[in-house]
C-alpha positions in Angstrom: 134.4 147.8 -63.2 132.1 150.2 -63.4 128.9 147.7 -62.6 130.6 146.6 -59.1 130.4 150.2 -57.7 127.1 151.2 -59.2 125.4 147.4 -58.9 122.8 148.4 -61.5 123.4 146.8 -65.4 121.2 150.1 -66.9 123.0 152.8 -64.6 126.7 151.1 -65.7 125.5 151.3 -69.3 124.7 155.1 -68.7 127.7 155.6 -67.3 129.9 153.8 -69.8 128.0 155.8 -72.8 129.2 158.9 -71.3 132.5 157.9 -70.9 133.3 156.9 -74.2 131.2 160.5 -75.3 133.7 162.1 -72.7 136.7 160.4 -73.5 135.9 161.5 -77.7 135.1 165.3 -76.8 138.3 165.2 -74.4 141.1 163.2 -76.2 142.7 166.2 -77.4 143.4 166.7 -74.1 145.0 163.3 -73.1 148.5 164.2 -73.2 150.5 161.1 -73.2 152.0 161.4 -69.9 150.4 158.2 -68.6 148.8 155.3 -70.8 145.8 155.5 -73.0 144.4 153.6 -70.5 145.0 154.6 -67.0 143.7 158.0 -68.4 140.5 156.6 -69.9 140.6 154.5 -66.3 141.1 157.7 -64.3 138.2 159.2 -66.6 136.0 156.4 -66.0 136.7 156.1 -62.2 135.6 160.0 -62.0 132.2 159.7 -63.8 131.1 156.6 -61.4 131.6 158.3 -58.4 130.4 161.3 -59.4 127.3 159.4 -60.7 127.2 157.4 -57.3 127.4 160.9 -55.4 124.7 162.6 -57.4 122.1 160.0 -57.4 122.1 160.1 -53.6 121.7 163.4 -53.4 118.2 163.1 -55.3 115.4 161.0 -54.2 114.7 158.4 -57.3 110.5 157.7 -58.2 110.1 153.7 -58.9 108.3 154.0 -62.2 106.5 151.1 -63.2 107.4 149.9 -66.6 104.6 147.6 -66.9 102.0 148.4 -69.5 98.5 146.8 -68.2 97.6 144.3 -70.7 95.8 141.0 -71.1 97.9 139.4 -73.4 101.0 137.3 -72.2 104.4 138.9 -72.1 106.5 138.7 -75.6 108.8 136.7 -72.8 105.7 134.1 -71.5 104.7 133.8 -75.5 108.5 132.7 -76.2 108.7 130.2 -73.4 105.8 128.5 -74.5 107.2 128.3 -77.8 110.1 126.8 -76.2 108.6 124.4 -74.7 105.6 123.6 -77.2 108.9 122.6 -80.0 110.9 120.8 -76.9 107.4 118.7 -76.5 106.7 117.9 -80.1 110.3 116.8 -80.2 109.7 114.9 -77.4 106.5 112.9 -78.4 108.0 111.9 -81.5 110.5 109.6 -80.3 107.8 108.2 -77.8 106.1 105.0 -79.3 102.8 105.8 -80.5 101.0 103.7 -77.8 103.0 105.6 -74.9 101.8 109.1 -77.0 99.0 107.7 -76.5 99.2 107.0 -72.8 100.7 110.8 -72.2 97.4 112.5 -74.1 94.6 110.6 -73.0 96.4 111.2 -69.6 96.3 115.1 -70.2 92.7 114.9 -71.9 
């Protein structure tokens, strides 16, 4: 629900974390005149709209999370490992003659 409003996953996660912290801090103010769900929903919406208004008032600077490196990224390493495992499994299913053809073609 928060994500649908802010359209940014990390912002939505931050807001939800703030909502639960605020709910924990102010649970003593819950009087039971409405359901707990309604109380928490209203708190969530209020904090979401407040965050949207506050974000609109400040200038966001785009910072790069990337640290220059000559090494491949962890994601790329993982993808290469997965592809290697997949290829090895596929090669074992080939006959020796077909494996030779594929290996010679790649050389």
